[in-house]
TIVOTI-138226 format. One record per residue (C-alpha): residue number from 1; chain; z, x, y. Coordinates in steps of 0.02 Angstrom, whole numbers, plus 50000, padded with zeros to 5 digits. Each point is the difference from the previous one (the first is absolute). Layout:
N
{NUM,A,{Z,X,Y}}
...
// end
This chain:
636
{1,A,{59393,55038,41838}}
{2,A,{50138,50152,50028}}
{3,A,{50087,50025,50172}}
{4,A,{49891,50201,49984}}
{5,A,{49839,49903,49990}}
{6,A,{50054,49877,50165}}
{7,A,{50035,50135,50105}}
{8,A,{49854,50120,49948}}
{9,A,{49914,49831,50049}}
{10,A,{50078,49979,50167}}
{11,A,{49953,50167,50044}}
{12,A,{49844,50006,49941}}
{13,A,{49937,49852,50126}}
{14,A,{50115,50110,50114}}
{15,A,{49869,50128,49992}}
{16,A,{49862,49884,50005}}
{17,A,{50068,49903,50152}}
{18,A,{49999,50199,50085}}
{19,A,{49805,50033,49913}}
{20,A,{49972,49848,50118}}
{21,A,{50094,50062,50125}}
{22,A,{49904,50158,50008}}
{23,A,{49838,49932,49981}}
{24,A,{50028,49870,50168}}
{25,A,{50053,50180,50100}}
{26,A,{49828,50085,49924}}
{27,A,{49916,49848,50054}}
{28,A,{50042,50044,50171}}
{29,A,{49904,50157,50033}}
{30,A,{49872,49941,49985}}
{31,A,{50017,49897,50133}}
{32,A,{49975,50069,50182}}
{33,A,{50148,50031,50103}}
{34,A,{50004,49867,50125}}
{35,A,{50001,49891,49862}}
{36,A,{50088,50025,49879}}
{37,A,{50086,49852,49912}}
{38,A,{50163,49997,49954}}
{39,A,{50050,50073,49834}}
{40,A,{50068,49809,49947}}
{41,A,{49852,49942,50023}}
{42,A,{49909,50079,49914}}
{43,A,{50111,49993,49882}}
{44,A,{50007,49800,49993}}
{45,A,{49811,50018,50020}}
{46,A,{50030,50086,49834}}
{47,A,{50122,49885,49916}}
{48,A,{49887,49858,50021}}
{49,A,{49806,50084,49962}}
{50,A,{50110,50048,49821}}
{51,A,{50055,49811,49990}}
{52,A,{49806,49937,50011}}
{53,A,{49921,50130,49901}}
{54,A,{50126,49969,49854}}
{55,A,{49941,49828,49995}}
{56,A,{49799,50013,50060}}
{57,A,{49874,50127,49936}}
{58,A,{49912,50147,50084}}
{59,A,{50140,50059,50110}}
{60,A,{49914,49830,50140}}
{61,A,{50219,50039,50056}}
{62,A,{49928,50161,50094}}
{63,A,{49897,49898,50089}}
{64,A,{50176,49872,50067}}
{65,A,{50096,50181,49999}}
{66,A,{49859,50047,50152}}
{67,A,{50000,49822,50066}}
{68,A,{50210,50000,50024}}
{69,A,{50017,50173,50089}}
{70,A,{49826,49972,50135}}
{71,A,{50069,49803,50028}}
{72,A,{50183,50066,50020}}
{73,A,{49983,50165,50097}}
{74,A,{49851,49919,50098}}
{75,A,{49845,50158,49932}}
{76,A,{49840,49981,49930}}
{77,A,{49986,49949,49825}}
{78,A,{49839,50105,49972}}
{79,A,{50121,50134,50059}}
{80,A,{50152,49950,49894}}
{81,A,{49861,49965,49826}}
{82,A,{49949,50182,50021}}
{83,A,{50198,50075,50012}}
{84,A,{50023,49919,49850}}
{85,A,{49853,50040,49891}}
{86,A,{50000,50181,50051}}
{87,A,{50177,49971,49947}}
{88,A,{49925,49931,49808}}
{89,A,{49909,50122,50024}}
{90,A,{50120,50138,49978}}
{91,A,{50087,49896,49872}}
{92,A,{49845,50019,49877}}
{93,A,{50031,50158,50026}}
{94,A,{50166,50028,49925}}
{95,A,{49986,49864,49878}}
{96,A,{49849,50078,49923}}
{97,A,{50094,50154,49959}}
{98,A,{50153,49891,49947}}
{99,A,{49908,49906,49877}}
{100,A,{49865,50150,49924}}
{101,A,{50198,50098,49986}}
{102,A,{50057,49827,49891}}
{103,A,{49824,50010,49898}}
{104,A,{50041,50206,49943}}
{105,A,{50179,49960,49948}}
{106,A,{50020,49850,49948}}
{107,A,{49937,49956,49814}}
{108,A,{49934,49821,49968}}
{109,A,{49952,49976,50188}}
{110,A,{49870,50130,50025}}
{111,A,{49846,49872,50006}}
{112,A,{50090,49886,50124}}
{113,A,{50062,50145,50093}}
{114,A,{49816,50099,50023}}
{115,A,{49901,49842,50029}}
{116,A,{50115,49947,50149}}
{117,A,{50034,50171,50057}}
{118,A,{49792,50053,50013}}
{119,A,{49971,49814,50074}}
{120,A,{50138,50040,50142}}
{121,A,{49939,50190,50045}}
{122,A,{49805,49927,49986}}
{123,A,{50068,49858,50125}}
{124,A,{50085,50146,50130}}
{125,A,{49813,50105,49974}}
{126,A,{49905,49846,50062}}
{127,A,{50127,49941,50147}}
{128,A,{49985,50214,50074}}
{129,A,{49791,49986,49973}}
{130,A,{50010,49846,50101}}
{131,A,{50104,50098,50137}}
{132,A,{49888,50100,49992}}
{133,A,{49842,49936,50009}}
{134,A,{50060,49899,50170}}
{135,A,{50047,50166,50084}}
{136,A,{49880,50106,49944}}
{137,A,{49825,49915,49987}}
{138,A,{49927,49885,50133}}
{139,A,{49889,49890,49896}}
{140,A,{50148,49953,49887}}
{141,A,{50069,49933,50169}}
{142,A,{49852,49908,50040}}
{143,A,{49994,49907,49839}}
{144,A,{50178,49971,50002}}
{145,A,{49985,49942,50202}}
{146,A,{49841,49879,49923}}
{147,A,{50103,49938,49879}}
{148,A,{50129,49955,50074}}
{149,A,{49885,49934,50142}}
{150,A,{49990,49833,49849}}
{151,A,{50162,49947,50098}}
{152,A,{50046,49956,50204}}
{153,A,{50082,50131,50126}}
{154,A,{50155,49999,49977}}
{155,A,{50000,49998,49806}}
{156,A,{49862,50158,49983}}
{157,A,{50121,50098,50105}}
{158,A,{50140,49963,49927}}
{159,A,{49883,50048,49812}}
{160,A,{49930,50177,50088}}
{161,A,{50155,50033,50100}}
{162,A,{50128,49982,49833}}
{163,A,{49867,50128,49913}}
{164,A,{49994,50117,50110}}
{165,A,{50194,50019,50043}}
{166,A,{50032,50031,49799}}
{167,A,{49852,50119,50016}}
{168,A,{50091,50092,50120}}
{169,A,{50164,50006,49949}}
{170,A,{49926,50042,49828}}
{171,A,{49873,50150,50071}}
{172,A,{50117,50085,50135}}
{173,A,{50120,50007,49853}}
{174,A,{50144,49877,50043}}
{175,A,{50036,49973,49820}}
{176,A,{50039,50190,49990}}
{177,A,{50103,50030,50119}}
{178,A,{50150,50086,49953}}
{179,A,{50147,49833,50036}}
{180,A,{49889,49903,49941}}
{181,A,{49967,50094,49840}}
{182,A,{50185,50060,49987}}
{183,A,{50042,49796,50034}}
{184,A,{49865,49954,49880}}
{185,A,{50088,50121,49858}}
{186,A,{50189,49932,50038}}
{187,A,{49922,49799,49992}}
{188,A,{49915,50058,49828}}
{189,A,{50149,50100,49936}}
{190,A,{50129,49831,50065}}
{191,A,{49867,49874,49887}}
{192,A,{49992,50107,49865}}
{193,A,{50179,50036,49999}}
{194,A,{50035,49803,50024}}
{195,A,{49888,49956,49825}}
{196,A,{50080,50146,49911}}
{197,A,{50165,49932,50008}}
{198,A,{49972,49775,49991}}
{199,A,{49896,50103,49854}}
{200,A,{50153,50086,49946}}
{201,A,{50115,49839,50027}}
{202,A,{49889,49866,49906}}
{203,A,{49965,50162,49838}}
{204,A,{49832,50007,50024}}
{205,A,{49870,50139,50024}}
{206,A,{49970,50065,50190}}
{207,A,{49807,50005,49948}}
{208,A,{49993,49812,49952}}
{209,A,{50086,49940,50156}}
{210,A,{49904,50139,50139}}
{211,A,{49836,49937,49900}}
{212,A,{50045,49823,50029}}
{213,A,{50062,49981,50195}}
{214,A,{49821,50149,50026}}
{215,A,{49897,49965,49866}}
{216,A,{49937,49843,50072}}
{217,A,{49975,49997,50188}}
{218,A,{49878,49861,50052}}
{219,A,{50088,49868,49875}}
{220,A,{50171,49880,50047}}
{221,A,{50172,50082,49923}}
{222,A,{50032,49852,49944}}
{223,A,{49842,50004,49910}}
{224,A,{50022,50159,49915}}
{225,A,{50218,49947,49984}}
{226,A,{49969,49852,49887}}
{227,A,{49837,50026,49908}}
{228,A,{50067,49997,49839}}
{229,A,{50126,49837,50034}}
{230,A,{50172,49991,50086}}
{231,A,{50091,50156,49960}}
{232,A,{50162,50115,50004}}
{233,A,{49904,50156,50080}}
{234,A,{49902,49871,50134}}
{235,A,{50124,49900,50065}}
{236,A,{50108,50167,50025}}
{237,A,{49842,50102,50083}}
{238,A,{49976,49835,50123}}
{239,A,{50195,50034,50046}}
{240,A,{49955,50169,50011}}
{241,A,{49855,49970,50129}}
{242,A,{50054,49860,50107}}
{243,A,{50185,50065,50017}}
{244,A,{49949,50130,50142}}
{245,A,{49908,49836,50092}}
{246,A,{50146,49899,50012}}
{247,A,{50125,50169,50042}}
{248,A,{49842,50018,50135}}
{249,A,{50042,49835,50076}}
{250,A,{50153,49998,50000}}
{251,A,{49993,50184,50075}}
{252,A,{49924,49909,50147}}
{253,A,{50169,49932,50060}}
{254,A,{50084,50131,50036}}
{255,A,{49878,50127,50037}}
{256,A,{50042,49987,50205}}
{257,A,{50179,50067,49943}}
{258,A,{50036,50144,50096}}
{259,A,{50026,50108,49828}}
{260,A,{49827,49952,49951}}
{261,A,{49923,50060,50192}}
{262,A,{50126,50163,49938}}
{263,A,{49923,50028,49850}}
{264,A,{49835,49962,50078}}
{265,A,{50023,50159,50136}}
{266,A,{50054,50124,49842}}
{267,A,{49842,49948,49959}}
{268,A,{49895,50033,50129}}
{269,A,{50080,50186,50006}}
{270,A,{49924,50046,49811}}
{271,A,{49852,49943,50070}}
{272,A,{49947,49850,49907}}
{273,A,{49980,49871,50154}}
{274,A,{49816,50073,50110}}
{275,A,{50005,50123,50101}}
{276,A,{49951,49995,50167}}
{277,A,{49838,50083,49993}}
{278,A,{49932,49861,49885}}
{279,A,{49836,49966,50075}}
{280,A,{49935,49860,50076}}
{281,A,{49906,49858,49886}}
{282,A,{49816,49989,50026}}
{283,A,{50013,49817,50080}}
{284,A,{50162,50037,50121}}
{285,A,{49877,50146,50086}}
{286,A,{49898,49869,50054}}
{287,A,{50054,49862,50144}}
{288,A,{49851,49903,49983}}
{289,A,{49947,49869,49853}}
{290,A,{49829,50057,50062}}
{291,A,{50019,50174,49991}}
{292,A,{50061,50012,49838}}
{293,A,{49868,49879,49926}}
{294,A,{49848,50129,50092}}
{295,A,{50103,50125,49896}}
{296,A,{49991,49943,49819}}
{297,A,{49829,49972,50035}}
{298,A,{49976,50176,50066}}
{299,A,{50051,50072,49828}}
{300,A,{49948,49855,49889}}
{301,A,{49816,49990,50089}}
{302,A,{50018,50198,50015}}
{303,A,{49899,49930,50188}}
{304,A,{50106,50088,50103}}
{305,A,{50141,50088,49882}}
{306,A,{50070,50115,50154}}
{307,A,{50100,49845,50049}}
{308,A,{50091,49993,49823}}
{309,A,{50058,50169,50070}}
{310,A,{50140,49933,50097}}
{311,A,{50094,49930,49836}}
{312,A,{50004,50173,49959}}
{313,A,{50165,50075,49990}}
{314,A,{49949,50160,50138}}
{315,A,{49971,49894,50094}}
{316,A,{50193,49998,50036}}
{317,A,{50078,49841,50053}}
{318,A,{49872,49961,50122}}
{319,A,{49989,49792,50010}}
{320,A,{49839,49948,50054}}
{321,A,{50020,49853,50125}}
{322,A,{49787,49996,50014}}
{323,A,{49839,50074,49957}}
{324,A,{49885,50036,50142}}
{325,A,{49838,49946,50013}}
{326,A,{49866,50155,49982}}
{327,A,{49848,50031,49966}}
{328,A,{50026,50170,49910}}
{329,A,{50037,50080,49804}}
{330,A,{50209,50038,50104}}
{331,A,{50109,49829,49994}}
{332,A,{50096,49999,50177}}
{333,A,{50178,49895,49982}}
{334,A,{50161,49968,50102}}
{335,A,{50133,50080,49915}}
{336,A,{50190,49979,49966}}
{337,A,{50086,50196,49970}}
{338,A,{50182,50061,50019}}
{339,A,{50020,49827,50098}}
{340,A,{49891,50040,50126}}
{341,A,{49792,49940,50014}}
{342,A,{49842,50094,50004}}
{343,A,{49844,50014,49977}}
{344,A,{49904,50090,49845}}
{345,A,{49834,50034,49952}}
{346,A,{49984,50034,49825}}
{347,A,{49847,50067,49916}}
{348,A,{49926,50072,49848}}
{349,A,{49899,50129,49975}}
{350,A,{49843,50036,50065}}
{351,A,{50090,49854,50141}}
{352,A,{50138,50132,49985}}
{353,A,{49912,50117,50066}}
{354,A,{49942,49948,50144}}
{355,A,{50183,49935,50060}}
{356,A,{50057,50165,49977}}
{357,A,{49868,50020,50130}}
{358,A,{50091,49859,50122}}
{359,A,{50118,50092,50002}}
{360,A,{49970,50154,50054}}
{361,A,{49876,49899,50135}}
{362,A,{50169,49911,50059}}
{363,A,{50076,50136,50008}}
{364,A,{49874,50140,50081}}
{365,A,{49969,49871,50165}}
{366,A,{50176,49883,49993}}
{367,A,{50018,50113,50183}}
{368,A,{49826,49916,50063}}
{369,A,{49985,49848,49909}}
{370,A,{50138,49843,49997}}
{371,A,{50002,50016,49807}}
{372,A,{50159,49941,49892}}
{373,A,{50108,50135,49932}}
{374,A,{49963,50083,49824}}
{375,A,{50197,49956,49938}}
{376,A,{49974,50056,49826}}
{377,A,{49869,50025,49850}}
{378,A,{50008,50043,49831}}
{379,A,{49868,50048,49838}}
{380,A,{50089,49890,49831}}
{381,A,{49835,50071,49906}}
{382,A,{49823,49918,50056}}
{383,A,{50080,49899,50119}}
{384,A,{50034,50061,50165}}
{385,A,{50112,49887,50144}}
{386,A,{50047,50007,50185}}
{387,A,{50114,49928,50084}}
{388,A,{50021,49925,50176}}
{389,A,{50142,49907,50138}}
{390,A,{49980,49846,49984}}
{391,A,{50051,49919,50172}}
{392,A,{50050,49800,49991}}
{393,A,{49921,49997,50199}}
{394,A,{49830,50046,49939}}
{395,A,{49868,49920,49935}}
{396,A,{49821,49990,49969}}
{397,A,{49874,49985,50124}}
{398,A,{49879,49875,49927}}
{399,A,{50191,49880,49974}}
{400,A,{50021,50038,50188}}
{401,A,{49845,49956,50052}}
{402,A,{49971,49839,49902}}
{403,A,{50201,49960,50059}}
{404,A,{50042,50064,50158}}
{405,A,{49888,49972,50163}}
{406,A,{49848,50079,50000}}
{407,A,{49979,50127,50165}}
{408,A,{50137,50081,49908}}
{409,A,{49895,50053,49876}}
{410,A,{49858,50049,50107}}
{411,A,{50125,50104,50103}}
{412,A,{50021,50076,49833}}
{413,A,{49866,50026,49938}}
{414,A,{49917,50107,50182}}
{415,A,{50144,50122,49969}}
{416,A,{49959,50010,49792}}
{417,A,{49827,50050,50099}}
{418,A,{50037,50093,50132}}
{419,A,{50116,50096,49902}}
{420,A,{49905,50019,49845}}
{421,A,{49841,50074,50127}}
{422,A,{50123,50133,50082}}
{423,A,{50060,50064,49841}}
{424,A,{49801,49989,49913}}
{425,A,{49953,50106,50163}}
{426,A,{50152,50132,49991}}
{427,A,{49960,50021,49798}}
{428,A,{49819,50026,50012}}
{429,A,{49931,50138,49862}}
{430,A,{49818,50015,50042}}
{431,A,{49837,49930,49948}}
{432,A,{49988,49965,49821}}
{433,A,{49861,50082,49896}}
{434,A,{49849,49921,49947}}
{435,A,{50057,50023,49810}}
{436,A,{50181,49889,50027}}
{437,A,{49911,49858,50065}}
{438,A,{49892,49999,49855}}
{439,A,{50136,50000,49883}}
{440,A,{50089,49867,50103}}
{441,A,{49825,49894,49988}}
{442,A,{50004,50029,49826}}
{443,A,{50160,49981,49945}}
{444,A,{50069,49876,50105}}
{445,A,{49818,49890,50009}}
{446,A,{49881,50016,49850}}
{447,A,{50132,50010,49864}}
{448,A,{50113,49875,50075}}
{449,A,{49825,49884,50016}}
{450,A,{49976,50022,49833}}
{451,A,{50147,49987,49925}}
{452,A,{49997,49804,50095}}
{453,A,{49825,49960,49946}}
{454,A,{50042,50032,49827}}
{455,A,{50140,49885,50004}}
{456,A,{49931,49869,50106}}
{457,A,{49820,49966,49871}}
{458,A,{50088,49960,49883}}
{459,A,{50066,49880,50091}}
{460,A,{49907,49920,50133}}
{461,A,{49809,50008,50007}}
{462,A,{49874,50112,50088}}
{463,A,{49980,49826,50138}}
{464,A,{50175,49921,50018}}
{465,A,{50089,49930,50159}}
{466,A,{50154,50000,50098}}
{467,A,{50066,49852,50063}}
{468,A,{49791,49936,49973}}
{469,A,{49953,50138,50114}}
{470,A,{49869,50099,49858}}
{471,A,{49991,50169,50002}}
{472,A,{49946,50119,49878}}
{473,A,{50046,50165,49908}}
{474,A,{49855,50072,50049}}
{475,A,{50081,50013,50162}}
{476,A,{50112,50142,49918}}
{477,A,{49865,50104,49951}}
{478,A,{50016,50112,50184}}
{479,A,{50188,50049,49956}}
{480,A,{49912,50103,49846}}
{481,A,{49864,50054,50118}}
{482,A,{50082,50211,50058}}
{483,A,{49849,49999,50137}}
{484,A,{50041,49822,50075}}
{485,A,{50215,50036,49999}}
{486,A,{49977,50179,50091}}
{487,A,{49901,49901,50130}}
{488,A,{50136,49910,50025}}
{489,A,{50121,50131,50031}}
{490,A,{49996,50114,50156}}
{491,A,{50158,50055,50064}}
{492,A,{50059,50133,49945}}
{493,A,{50165,50046,50054}}
{494,A,{50135,50000,49905}}
{495,A,{50199,50013,50040}}
{496,A,{50191,49937,49903}}
{497,A,{49985,49819,49949}}
{498,A,{50094,49850,49950}}
{499,A,{49870,49984,49867}}
{500,A,{50095,49805,49953}}
{501,A,{50016,49914,50187}}
{502,A,{50011,49818,49964}}
{503,A,{50093,49887,50044}}
{504,A,{50109,49996,49854}}
{505,A,{50058,50179,50026}}
{506,A,{50042,49961,50183}}
{507,A,{50203,49963,50011}}
{508,A,{50059,49952,50177}}
{509,A,{50174,50059,50045}}
{510,A,{50116,49983,50143}}
{511,A,{50091,50138,49939}}
{512,A,{49818,50116,50026}}
{513,A,{49954,50080,50184}}
{514,A,{49849,49916,49970}}
{515,A,{50068,49837,49931}}
{516,A,{49883,50027,49859}}
{517,A,{49989,50146,49853}}
{518,A,{49871,50024,49865}}
{519,A,{50020,49999,49816}}
{520,A,{49885,50055,49840}}
{521,A,{49875,50130,50054}}
{522,A,{49868,50046,49897}}
{523,A,{49978,50160,50076}}
{524,A,{49881,50081,49878}}
{525,A,{49826,49970,50054}}
{526,A,{49821,50072,49957}}
{527,A,{49945,50002,50164}}
{528,A,{50118,49953,50143}}
{529,A,{49962,49902,50137}}
{530,A,{50076,49915,50105}}
{531,A,{49894,49819,49970}}
{532,A,{50060,50004,49837}}
{533,A,{50192,49965,50098}}
{534,A,{49896,49873,50092}}
{535,A,{49897,49907,49882}}
{536,A,{50200,49979,49902}}
{537,A,{50057,49925,50137}}
{538,A,{49816,49870,50014}}
{539,A,{50017,50003,49818}}
{540,A,{50144,49905,50009}}
{541,A,{49946,49905,50173}}
{542,A,{49846,49951,49970}}
{543,A,{49993,49863,49844}}
{544,A,{50190,49993,49978}}
{545,A,{50023,50136,49849}}
{546,A,{50190,49981,49993}}
{547,A,{49978,49801,50011}}
{548,A,{49856,50009,49864}}
{549,A,{50117,50136,49883}}
{550,A,{50147,49868,49991}}
{551,A,{49893,49835,49967}}
{552,A,{49909,49946,49888}}
{553,A,{49850,50031,49897}}
{554,A,{49841,49951,50017}}
{555,A,{49925,49845,49878}}
{556,A,{49814,50043,49913}}
{557,A,{49897,49864,49925}}
{558,A,{49827,50081,49947}}
{559,A,{49934,50123,50148}}
{560,A,{50096,49926,50144}}
{561,A,{50156,50070,50075}}
{562,A,{50148,49920,50082}}
{563,A,{50135,50041,50078}}
{564,A,{50102,50014,50160}}
{565,A,{49986,50110,50156}}
{566,A,{50157,49990,50063}}
{567,A,{49992,50081,50149}}
{568,A,{50153,49941,50117}}
{569,A,{49959,49953,50193}}
{570,A,{50142,50144,50056}}
{571,A,{49887,50132,49901}}
{572,A,{49836,49950,50090}}
{573,A,{50077,50023,50136}}
{574,A,{50066,50162,49967}}
{575,A,{49823,50062,49934}}
{576,A,{49944,49949,50149}}
{577,A,{50130,50142,50069}}
{578,A,{49966,50103,49910}}
{579,A,{49802,50006,50021}}
{580,A,{50003,49999,50193}}
{581,A,{50129,50189,49983}}
{582,A,{49923,50058,49877}}
{583,A,{49800,49958,50076}}
{584,A,{50074,50060,50161}}
{585,A,{50045,50167,49910}}
{586,A,{49874,50023,49864}}
{587,A,{49838,49898,50088}}
{588,A,{49873,49893,49900}}
{589,A,{49949,50176,49872}}
{590,A,{50199,50004,49964}}
{591,A,{50041,49808,49971}}
{592,A,{49808,50014,49902}}
{593,A,{50105,50146,49860}}
{594,A,{50147,49910,50014}}
{595,A,{49950,49842,49914}}
{596,A,{49897,50097,49887}}
{597,A,{50161,50100,49933}}
{598,A,{50078,49816,50014}}
{599,A,{49890,49951,49849}}
{600,A,{50025,50178,49909}}
{601,A,{50176,49956,49992}}
{602,A,{49955,49825,49914}}
{603,A,{49887,50113,49885}}
{604,A,{50173,50099,49962}}
{605,A,{50113,49860,49973}}
{606,A,{49927,49905,49897}}
{607,A,{49989,50114,49869}}
{608,A,{50168,49976,49979}}
{609,A,{50024,49820,50015}}
{610,A,{49860,49980,49837}}
{611,A,{50133,50098,49908}}
{612,A,{50140,49939,50049}}
{613,A,{49969,49808,50025}}
{614,A,{49802,49979,49976}}
{615,A,{49997,49812,50089}}
{616,A,{50071,50101,50177}}
{617,A,{49861,50118,49947}}
{618,A,{49877,49876,50046}}
{619,A,{50083,49931,50154}}
{620,A,{49980,50186,50078}}
{621,A,{49815,49994,49906}}
{622,A,{49955,49869,50110}}
{623,A,{50099,50053,50178}}
{624,A,{49867,50163,49952}}
{625,A,{49853,49900,49990}}
{626,A,{50037,49927,50169}}
{627,A,{50053,50139,50074}}
{628,A,{49834,50090,49923}}
{629,A,{49891,49846,50087}}
{630,A,{50078,50047,50173}}
{631,A,{49974,50159,49996}}
{632,A,{49809,49992,49925}}
{633,A,{49981,49863,50167}}
{634,A,{50087,50076,50139}}
{635,A,{49934,50176,49956}}
{636,A,{49860,49993,49898}}
// end
């Protein structure tokens, strides 16, 4: 081999190394800014995968590459695999074009090159189709979840996380951003330049070298090089592809030298380092692994997909510290944004419209009730969210009741009753018309009772037991009778009401003059009787709604339904005090009507639970059954 050939071959090796470096730089663009690996780590991982793929088929070296990066930098393996898969998807498109050009311009290679180009293009299309199915077809996501459920929880979450992150790279056009595309063009220009120089040094057509290195991506390189025996060309190709790996290892010994750091600073100025506006990765948006698992469950089972919105880039840099329990179509979470903690409520479609109504109500009555300040709100497509300040000195009333001396909670409850009574009195809106009351009973009672009975009819027989006590679905017939329902409502007075005055919507805060404030109003009600607010407090304290909502699900054995009514002693005490407060103000008739509206509240809750968590739907069906019987026994 002549000196010129040796120099040309050396130049080819340099270009190949530079192409690998550009690949590592390009790969880094797919990581979130707080998780970007060092370029040398990516380059080293790439070199290890090349070495492994040279021996083992099916490109299993990519698994080694992802595992090395994840282990070295303490990232989730599924997340790194998604970045590798996305990067290789872009290569499928580029290589299919390159091979197609070879097929068009090279005599004798048309057949193999054309077949390879078509296979690579088909693989790229299949991966894009997979991403679109995951992002846009809920039924397909459910199928993926069911398939992944064959494995344990950890593996299942890893599988769906890999697929979801990969699909987001495709659908959010991460692979077509200008910086990524420019780096891809430069990278492949370097690769093709390296192949051309090597081919020139060996006296072989560039198309032969290119097709040999690119045309069989699933077969090991050593097998391809020496399939015809030990040849001069095969040995030269082995040296050509292997020398960059050795150079990378040598580079590692000196990569911390000052001049290298200076050169990296120079590269950064030209935009080859990730900018600060790179969004956070999905996993880093959730401080709790349980909440992150809930995110995957919600997205792939489409049971409560609004949770998945917290992983969307439209949420900015919001980090979810904790998803709070709740019983609506909205999601409430403690989030960190801009270094500050806040409470974010998020919903979509019709539920988003209700959040807008909440914000309007909170702003309208901010000077008349202890309410949180709405710090910010925004629409993002079909989604709407608003933020409230979060104080570390504040606690939800449920936690205070069960962790602090109960007398403090008794005083807080008394204050709430006094303030809300005064508010109802000052905001009276006259008596409701007959048509309003009839509409309320038809839509909130009869319609929901039908939904509940249709659901339960497929789960329980007409005669069933709750903790051994016999019940019958026939007892629910009265909830379908418009005449019986109308007879239960005698107080027609209306006022401005909170509408969702449960214990979980009361925040105890020493920073408030009253010592507490209210969140999450439901201001739009067909029939805005103040009794609805008192019935909401009863919903909490009577059977222990918050504990039931946080607790386990019932067990079913034939017609037998068993569950724990887990009302605490503190709740029982507060329930007694609440009854005293309300009885002194509203009398026996008022207490009876509050009990009726409490049943209505459960009827409004159960259909939502049936949609989002059917087992919980059975829990609250049991609660409604108990309350309905008690009401019929005491009120006739």
